C-alpha positions as CSV (number, residue, x, y, z in Angstrom):
1,X,22.1,161.5,-1.7
2,X,20.7,164.9,-2.8
3,X,18.0,164.9,-5.5
4,X,16.5,168.1,-6.8
5,X,13.3,168.5,-8.9
6,X,13.5,168.6,-12.7
7,X,11.7,171.9,-13.2
8,X,8.4,170.7,-11.8
9,X,5.7,173.4,-12.3
10,X,7.5,174.9,-15.3
11,X,6.7,174.4,-18.9
12,X,7.1,175.6,-22.5
13,X,5.8,179.1,-21.8
14,X,8.3,179.6,-19.0
15,X,11.1,178.4,-21.2
16,X,10.2,180.5,-24.2
17,X,9.9,183.6,-22.0
18,X,13.2,183.1,-20.1
19,X,15.6,186.0,-20.2
20,X,19.2,185.4,-18.9
21,X,19.6,189.1,-18.6
22,X,16.7,189.4,-16.2
23,X,17.3,186.6,-13.7
24,X,16.5,186.9,-10.0
25,X,17.9,185.7,-6.7
26,X,15.7,182.5,-6.9
27,X,17.6,181.5,-10.1
28,X,20.9,182.2,-8.6
29,X,20.1,180.2,-5.4
30,X,18.9,177.2,-7.4
31,X,19.1,177.4,-11.2
32,X,18.7,173.7,-11.9
33,X,14.8,173.5,-12.2
34,X,14.9,176.3,-14.8
35,X,17.8,174.8,-16.6
36,X,16.1,171.4,-16.8
37,X,13.0,173.1,-18.1
38,X,15.0,175.0,-20.8
39,X,16.8,171.8,-21.7
40,X,13.5,170.0,-22.2
41,X,11.4,172.6,-23.9
42,X,13.8,175.2,-25.5
43,X,17.4,174.0,-25.4
44,X,18.6,176.4,-28.1
45,X,17.1,179.4,-26.5
46,X,17.2,183.0,-27.8
47,X,17.2,185.7,-25.2
48,X,15.3,188.9,-26.0
49,X,18.6,190.6,-26.8
50,X,19.3,188.1,-29.6
51,X,21.9,186.1,-27.7
52,X,21.7,182.3,-27.4
53,X,21.6,180.2,-24.2
54,X,22.5,176.5,-24.6
55,X,21.6,174.0,-21.9
56,X,22.2,170.6,-23.5
57,X,25.5,168.8,-23.1
58,X,26.1,167.9,-26.7
59,X,25.4,171.5,-27.9
60,X,27.7,173.0,-25.3
61,X,30.4,170.5,-26.0
62,X,30.2,171.0,-29.7
63,X,30.4,174.8,-29.3
64,X,33.6,174.5,-27.2
65,X,35.2,172.2,-29.8
66,X,34.2,174.3,-32.9
67,X,37.2,176.3,-34.0
68,X,34.8,178.8,-35.8
69,X,33.5,179.8,-32.4
70,X,35.6,182.6,-30.9
71,X,36.3,183.8,-27.4
72,X,37.4,187.3,-28.4
73,X,35.2,189.8,-26.6
74,X,36.8,193.0,-27.8
75,X,33.6,194.5,-29.2
76,X,31.3,193.1,-26.6
77,X,33.5,194.2,-23.7
78,X,33.9,197.7,-25.1
79,X,30.1,198.0,-25.0
80,X,29.9,196.4,-21.5
81,X,32.9,198.0,-19.8
82,X,33.9,201.0,-21.9
83,X,37.5,202.1,-21.6
84,X,39.2,201.2,-18.3
85,X,40.9,198.6,-16.3
86,X,38.3,195.8,-16.7
87,X,38.4,196.2,-20.5
88,X,42.2,196.2,-20.5
89,X,42.3,193.0,-18.3
90,X,39.6,191.0,-20.1
91,X,40.9,191.7,-23.6
92,X,44.5,190.8,-22.8
93,X,44.2,187.8,-20.6
94,X,44.3,184.2,-21.9
95,X,40.6,183.3,-21.5
96,X,39.0,185.8,-23.8
97,X,41.5,185.5,-26.7
98,X,41.9,183.2,-29.7
99,X,44.8,181.9,-31.8
100,X,47.5,182.9,-32.6
101,X,47.7,185.1,-29.5
102,X,45.9,182.5,-27.3
103,X,48.4,179.8,-28.5
104,X,51.4,181.9,-27.7
105,X,50.2,183.0,-24.2
106,X,49.0,179.5,-23.3
107,X,52.4,178.1,-24.2
108,X,54.1,180.7,-22.1
109,X,51.8,180.2,-19.1
110,X,52.3,176.5,-19.4
111,X,55.8,177.1,-17.9
112,X,53.9,177.5,-14.6
113,X,52.3,174.0,-14.9
114,X,55.1,171.7,-15.9
115,X,55.2,168.2,-14.2
116,X,58.1,169.4,-12.1
117,X,56.3,172.5,-11.0
118,X,53.1,170.6,-10.2
119,X,55.1,168.0,-8.3
120,X,56.5,170.9,-6.2
121,X,53.0,172.3,-5.7
122,X,51.6,168.9,-4.5
123,X,54.0,169.0,-1.5
124,X,53.3,172.6,-0.9
125,X,49.5,172.1,-1.0
126,X,49.7,169.3,1.5
127,X,51.7,171.5,3.9
128,X,49.1,174.3,3.5
129,X,46.1,172.0,4.0
130,X,47.6,170.5,7.2
131,X,48.4,173.9,8.6
132,X,44.9,175.3,7.9
133,X,43.2,172.2,9.3
134,X,45.3,172.2,12.5
135,X,44.3,175.8,13.0
136,X,40.6,174.8,13.0
137,X,41.1,172.3,15.9
138,X,38.9,173.3,18.8
139,X,37.6,176.3,16.9
140,X,33.9,175.2,17.3
141,X,31.5,176.9,14.9
142,X,33.3,178.5,12.0
143,X,32.6,179.9,8.5
144,X,34.3,177.3,6.3
145,X,34.6,179.8,3.4
146,X,36.7,182.3,5.3
147,X,38.5,179.8,7.5
148,X,39.6,177.3,4.9
149,X,38.0,177.4,1.4
150,X,39.3,180.9,0.6
151,X,42.6,180.6,2.4
152,X,43.8,177.4,0.6
153,X,43.9,178.8,-2.9
154,X,44.9,182.2,-1.6
155,X,48.0,180.6,-0.1
156,X,48.7,178.5,-3.2
157,X,48.3,181.4,-5.7
158,X,50.3,183.7,-3.4
159,X,53.2,181.2,-3.4
160,X,52.9,180.9,-7.2
161,X,53.0,184.7,-7.8
162,X,55.3,185.6,-4.9
163,X,52.6,187.7,-3.2
164,X,53.8,188.8,0.3
165,X,51.7,187.6,3.3
166,X,50.6,191.2,4.2
167,X,48.8,191.5,0.8
168,X,47.1,188.1,0.7
169,X,43.9,189.1,2.5
170,X,43.1,191.3,-0.5
171,X,43.1,188.6,-3.2
172,X,39.6,187.1,-2.9
173,X,38.1,190.6,-2.9
174,X,40.0,191.4,-6.1
175,X,38.9,188.1,-7.6
176,X,35.2,188.5,-6.8
177,X,35.1,192.1,-8.0
178,X,36.8,191.3,-11.3
179,X,34.8,188.1,-12.0
180,X,31.5,189.6,-10.7
181,X,31.7,192.2,-13.6
182,X,31.3,189.3,-16.0
183,X,27.7,188.5,-15.0
184,X,25.0,189.1,-17.7
185,X,23.7,192.3,-15.9
186,X,26.1,194.4,-13.9
187,X,25.4,197.5,-11.8
188,X,27.5,200.7,-12.1
189,X,28.7,200.0,-8.5
190,X,29.9,196.5,-9.5
191,X,31.7,197.9,-12.6
192,X,33.4,200.5,-10.4
193,X,34.5,197.8,-7.9
194,X,35.9,195.7,-10.8
195,X,37.9,198.5,-12.3
196,X,39.3,199.4,-8.9
197,X,40.3,195.8,-8.2
198,X,42.2,195.5,-11.5
199,X,44.0,198.8,-11.0
200,X,45.1,197.9,-7.4
201,X,46.1,194.4,-8.2
202,X,48.0,195.6,-11.3
203,X,50.0,198.0,-9.2
204,X,50.9,195.2,-6.8
205,X,51.9,192.8,-9.6
206,X,53.9,195.4,-11.4
207,X,56.1,195.8,-8.3
208,X,56.3,192.0,-7.8
209,X,57.3,191.4,-11.4
210,X,59.9,194.2,-11.4
211,X,61.4,192.8,-8.1
212,X,61.6,189.2,-9.5
213,X,63.0,190.4,-12.8
214,X,65.8,192.1,-10.9
215,X,66.2,189.2,-8.4
216,X,65.5,186.0,-10.3
217,X,67.4,183.9,-7.8
218,X,65.1,184.8,-5.0
219,X,62.1,182.7,-6.0
220,X,60.6,180.6,-3.2
221,X,59.1,177.2,-3.2
222,X,56.2,176.8,-5.7
223,X,56.8,180.3,-7.2
224,X,56.2,180.4,-11.0
225,X,56.7,184.2,-11.6
226,X,60.3,183.7,-12.8
227,X,59.2,181.1,-15.3
228,X,56.5,183.5,-16.6
229,X,58.9,186.4,-16.8
230,X,61.8,184.7,-18.6
231,X,59.9,181.9,-20.4
232,X,60.0,182.0,-24.3
233,X,57.9,180.5,-27.0
234,X,59.3,180.8,-30.6
235,X,61.5,183.7,-29.4
236,X,58.6,185.6,-27.8
237,X,58.3,186.6,-24.1
238,X,55.3,188.1,-22.4
239,X,55.4,191.9,-22.2
240,X,55.0,193.6,-18.8
241,X,51.3,194.3,-19.5
242,X,50.7,190.7,-20.6
243,X,52.4,189.5,-17.5
244,X,50.3,191.6,-15.2
245,X,47.0,190.8,-16.9
246,X,47.7,187.1,-17.1
247,X,48.8,186.9,-13.5
248,X,45.4,188.4,-12.6
249,X,43.9,185.7,-14.8
250,X,45.8,183.0,-12.9
251,X,44.5,184.5,-9.6
252,X,40.9,184.4,-10.9
253,X,41.2,181.0,-12.6
254,X,43.0,179.3,-9.7
255,X,41.5,181.2,-6.7
256,X,37.7,181.7,-6.9
257,X,36.9,178.5,-8.7
258,X,39.0,176.5,-6.2
259,X,37.4,178.4,-3.3
260,X,34.0,177.3,-4.7
261,X,35.2,173.7,-5.3
262,X,36.1,173.5,-1.6
263,X,33.0,175.2,-0.2
264,X,30.6,173.5,-2.7
265,X,32.1,170.1,-1.8
266,X,31.7,170.6,2.0
267,X,28.1,171.9,1.3
268,X,27.4,168.7,-0.5
269,X,28.9,166.5,2.3
270,X,26.7,168.3,4.8
271,X,23.6,167.8,2.6
272,X,24.3,164.2,1.6
273,X,25.3,162.2,4.7
274,X,25.3,158.9,2.7
275,X,28.1,160.3,0.5
276,X,30.0,161.7,3.5
277,X,29.9,158.2,5.0
278,X,30.9,156.7,1.7
279,X,34.1,158.8,1.6
280,X,34.8,157.9,5.3
281,X,34.5,154.2,4.5
282,X,36.2,154.4,1.1
283,X,38.8,157.3,1.1
284,X,40.2,156.0,-2.2
285,X,37.1,157.4,-3.9
286,X,38.3,161.0,-3.2
287,X,39.4,161.6,-6.8
288,X,35.9,160.4,-8.0
289,X,34.3,162.7,-5.4
290,X,36.2,165.8,-6.7
291,X,35.0,165.1,-10.2
292,X,31.4,164.6,-9.0
293,X,31.5,167.8,-7.0
294,X,32.7,169.7,-10.1
295,X,29.9,168.2,-12.1
296,X,27.1,168.6,-9.6
297,X,27.9,172.2,-8.5
298,X,30.2,173.5,-11.3
299,X,32.0,176.6,-9.9
300,X,31.9,178.1,-13.4
301,X,28.3,178.0,-14.5
302,X,28.2,180.0,-17.7
303,X,30.7,180.4,-20.5
304,X,30.6,182.3,-23.8
305,X,31.5,182.1,-27.5
306,X,30.6,184.1,-30.6
307,X,29.8,182.6,-34.0
308,X,31.9,183.8,-36.9
309,X,30.0,181.9,-39.6
310,X,26.4,180.8,-40.2
311,X,26.0,177.5,-38.4
312,X,23.5,175.0,-37.1
313,X,23.2,174.2,-33.3
314,X,20.8,171.6,-32.1
315,X,18.9,171.7,-35.4
316,X,18.5,175.5,-35.3
317,X,20.1,177.9,-37.9
318,X,22.3,180.3,-36.1
319,X,23.6,183.4,-38.0
320,X,27.2,184.6,-37.8
321,X,27.9,187.1,-35.1
322,X,25.6,185.5,-32.6
323,X,26.7,185.8,-28.9
324,X,26.3,182.4,-27.2
325,X,26.0,181.7,-23.5
326,X,26.9,178.1,-22.7
327,X,25.3,176.7,-19.6
328,X,28.0,174.4,-18.1
329,X,25.6,173.8,-15.2
330,X,22.9,172.7,-17.5
331,X,25.2,170.5,-19.6
332,X,26.6,168.8,-16.5
333,X,23.1,167.7,-15.5
334,X,21.9,166.5,-18.9
335,X,20.1,163.2,-18.4
336,X,21.1,162.1,-21.9
337,X,24.7,161.9,-20.6
338,X,24.4,161.4,-16.9
339,X,22.2,158.8,-15.2
340,X,20.1,160.4,-12.5
341,X,21.9,163.7,-13.0
342,X,20.4,165.4,-10.0
343,X,21.7,162.8,-7.7
344,X,25.1,163.2,-6.1
345,X,27.1,160.0,-6.5
346,X,30.8,159.9,-5.5
347,X,31.1,156.5,-7.2
348,X,29.9,157.8,-10.5
349,X,32.0,156.5,-13.4
350,X,32.5,157.5,-16.1
351,X,32.0,161.1,-15.4
352,X,32.4,163.2,-18.6
353,X,31.6,166.5,-17.0
354,X,32.8,169.7,-18.7
355,X,33.4,171.8,-15.6
356,X,36.9,172.5,-16.9
357,X,35.6,173.3,-20.4
358,X,36.9,171.4,-23.4
359,X,38.6,172.3,-26.7
360,X,41.5,174.7,-27.0
361,X,40.3,176.6,-23.9
362,X,40.4,173.6,-21.6
363,X,41.3,174.8,-18.1
364,X,45.1,175.2,-17.8
365,X,45.1,174.7,-14.1
366,X,42.7,171.7,-14.0
367,X,45.5,169.3,-12.7
368,X,46.4,171.8,-10.0
369,X,42.7,172.2,-9.0
370,X,42.4,168.4,-8.8
371,X,45.5,168.1,-6.6
372,X,44.0,170.7,-4.2
373,X,40.6,169.0,-4.1
374,X,42.0,165.5,-3.5
375,X,44.4,166.5,-0.8
376,X,42.0,168.9,0.9
377,X,39.0,166.6,1.1
378,X,40.9,163.5,2.0
379,X,42.7,165.2,4.9
380,X,39.6,167.1,6.0
381,X,37.5,164.0,6.3
382,X,40.2,162.1,8.1
383,X,40.7,164.9,10.6
384,X,37.1,166.0,11.1
385,X,34.9,162.9,10.3
386,X,32.0,164.4,12.4
387,X,31.8,167.8,10.7
388,X,28.2,169.2,10.8
389,X,26.3,172.2,9.5
390,X,26.1,175.1,12.0
391,X,23.6,177.5,10.4
392,X,22.2,178.7,7.2
393,X,24.7,179.1,4.3
394,X,24.8,182.2,2.1
395,X,25.3,181.8,-1.7
396,X,27.4,184.2,-3.7
397,X,25.0,186.6,-5.6
398,X,26.4,185.7,-9.0
399,X,25.0,183.8,-12.0
400,X,28.2,183.0,-13.8
401,X,30.0,181.6,-10.8
402,X,28.5,179.3,-8.1
403,X,29.8,179.2,-4.6
404,X,29.2,180.4,-1.1
405,X,29.9,183.7,0.7
406,X,29.3,181.9,4.0
407,X,29.1,178.3,5.0
408,X,28.7,177.8,8.8
409,X,30.3,174.5,9.9
410,X,30.8,172.8,13.3
411,X,33.8,170.5,13.8
């Protein structure tokens, strides 16, 4: 098992003086003591800029299910990004929009996640996992992130969008650059990298979409681009710009979070030998293990909403127009909901984590992510039951997303 402290040494003063916009590397490497302290002493926390940071499960859950809370970031992103590719992307993709646009685009994107499509993807994922694991045989010490965790979702999303093999190595760089610009504080260099990533990926997708539009019969196994291009909802199809930006969204939603699910999961197995042994002894617990990995080290750590009316959260009066940061990481370790929340337990049931969000913005690709996790971990443990750590891991330097840049492993 792995048990972390509950904010020992911290107190009310630290909670009241916390500023999400001024976090350091210590918080990024291990945010959980600070989140526990906030949850205990100041769960409805106002940052110096007037924004709210919520760390209790019930508060976060209620915000996600409240239809008066909006995801639209048109004004906030104009201030953050100015005009440019990042602004265009984040104000046109599914995740930062509300009904009726959100409803229409979600219905159209759902063509990529029908039971038939997911059934096709399950077979494809199994083939990809087996191929990648076979390549690791005899490799000795490897970086699990670059050798497997990154490559699995890259292959899957590449098949889904019809990305040719010669371009696939670019996808994680695009994803990290675009998602990294969503952190609370972003340097000019990171903004430049994000804008460039959107521009380059948009050009690639524009060509792919035009080719598939002209050659609809050429779609390969697992590809969903044709369904996105020609799918209709109430007589409406996605425009070219909407197709491009929502294909980028599918990359980000299905790529980086799945990379982190894989890497976080292996990191946990290496830290918790009792749980590693439990999965070896009881492989039927793999579905439970995926849920617990998502709870314990949520790939998406922070979400956002904005109030449109005066409201009350956790007993505090919150005015309309307040920007809210939701701590998914804090909610998923709330002791009011989870027994021994800082303990990793692959037999935990029930497990009501909200790593996939809840409400109308619940993750569209949650079922696909679960398929990838179950198949990958079950086959990894079967093939490499003696996997060990081979050096110091390196965390991604991001607050909003939690994963690894490097995870040295010995097979």
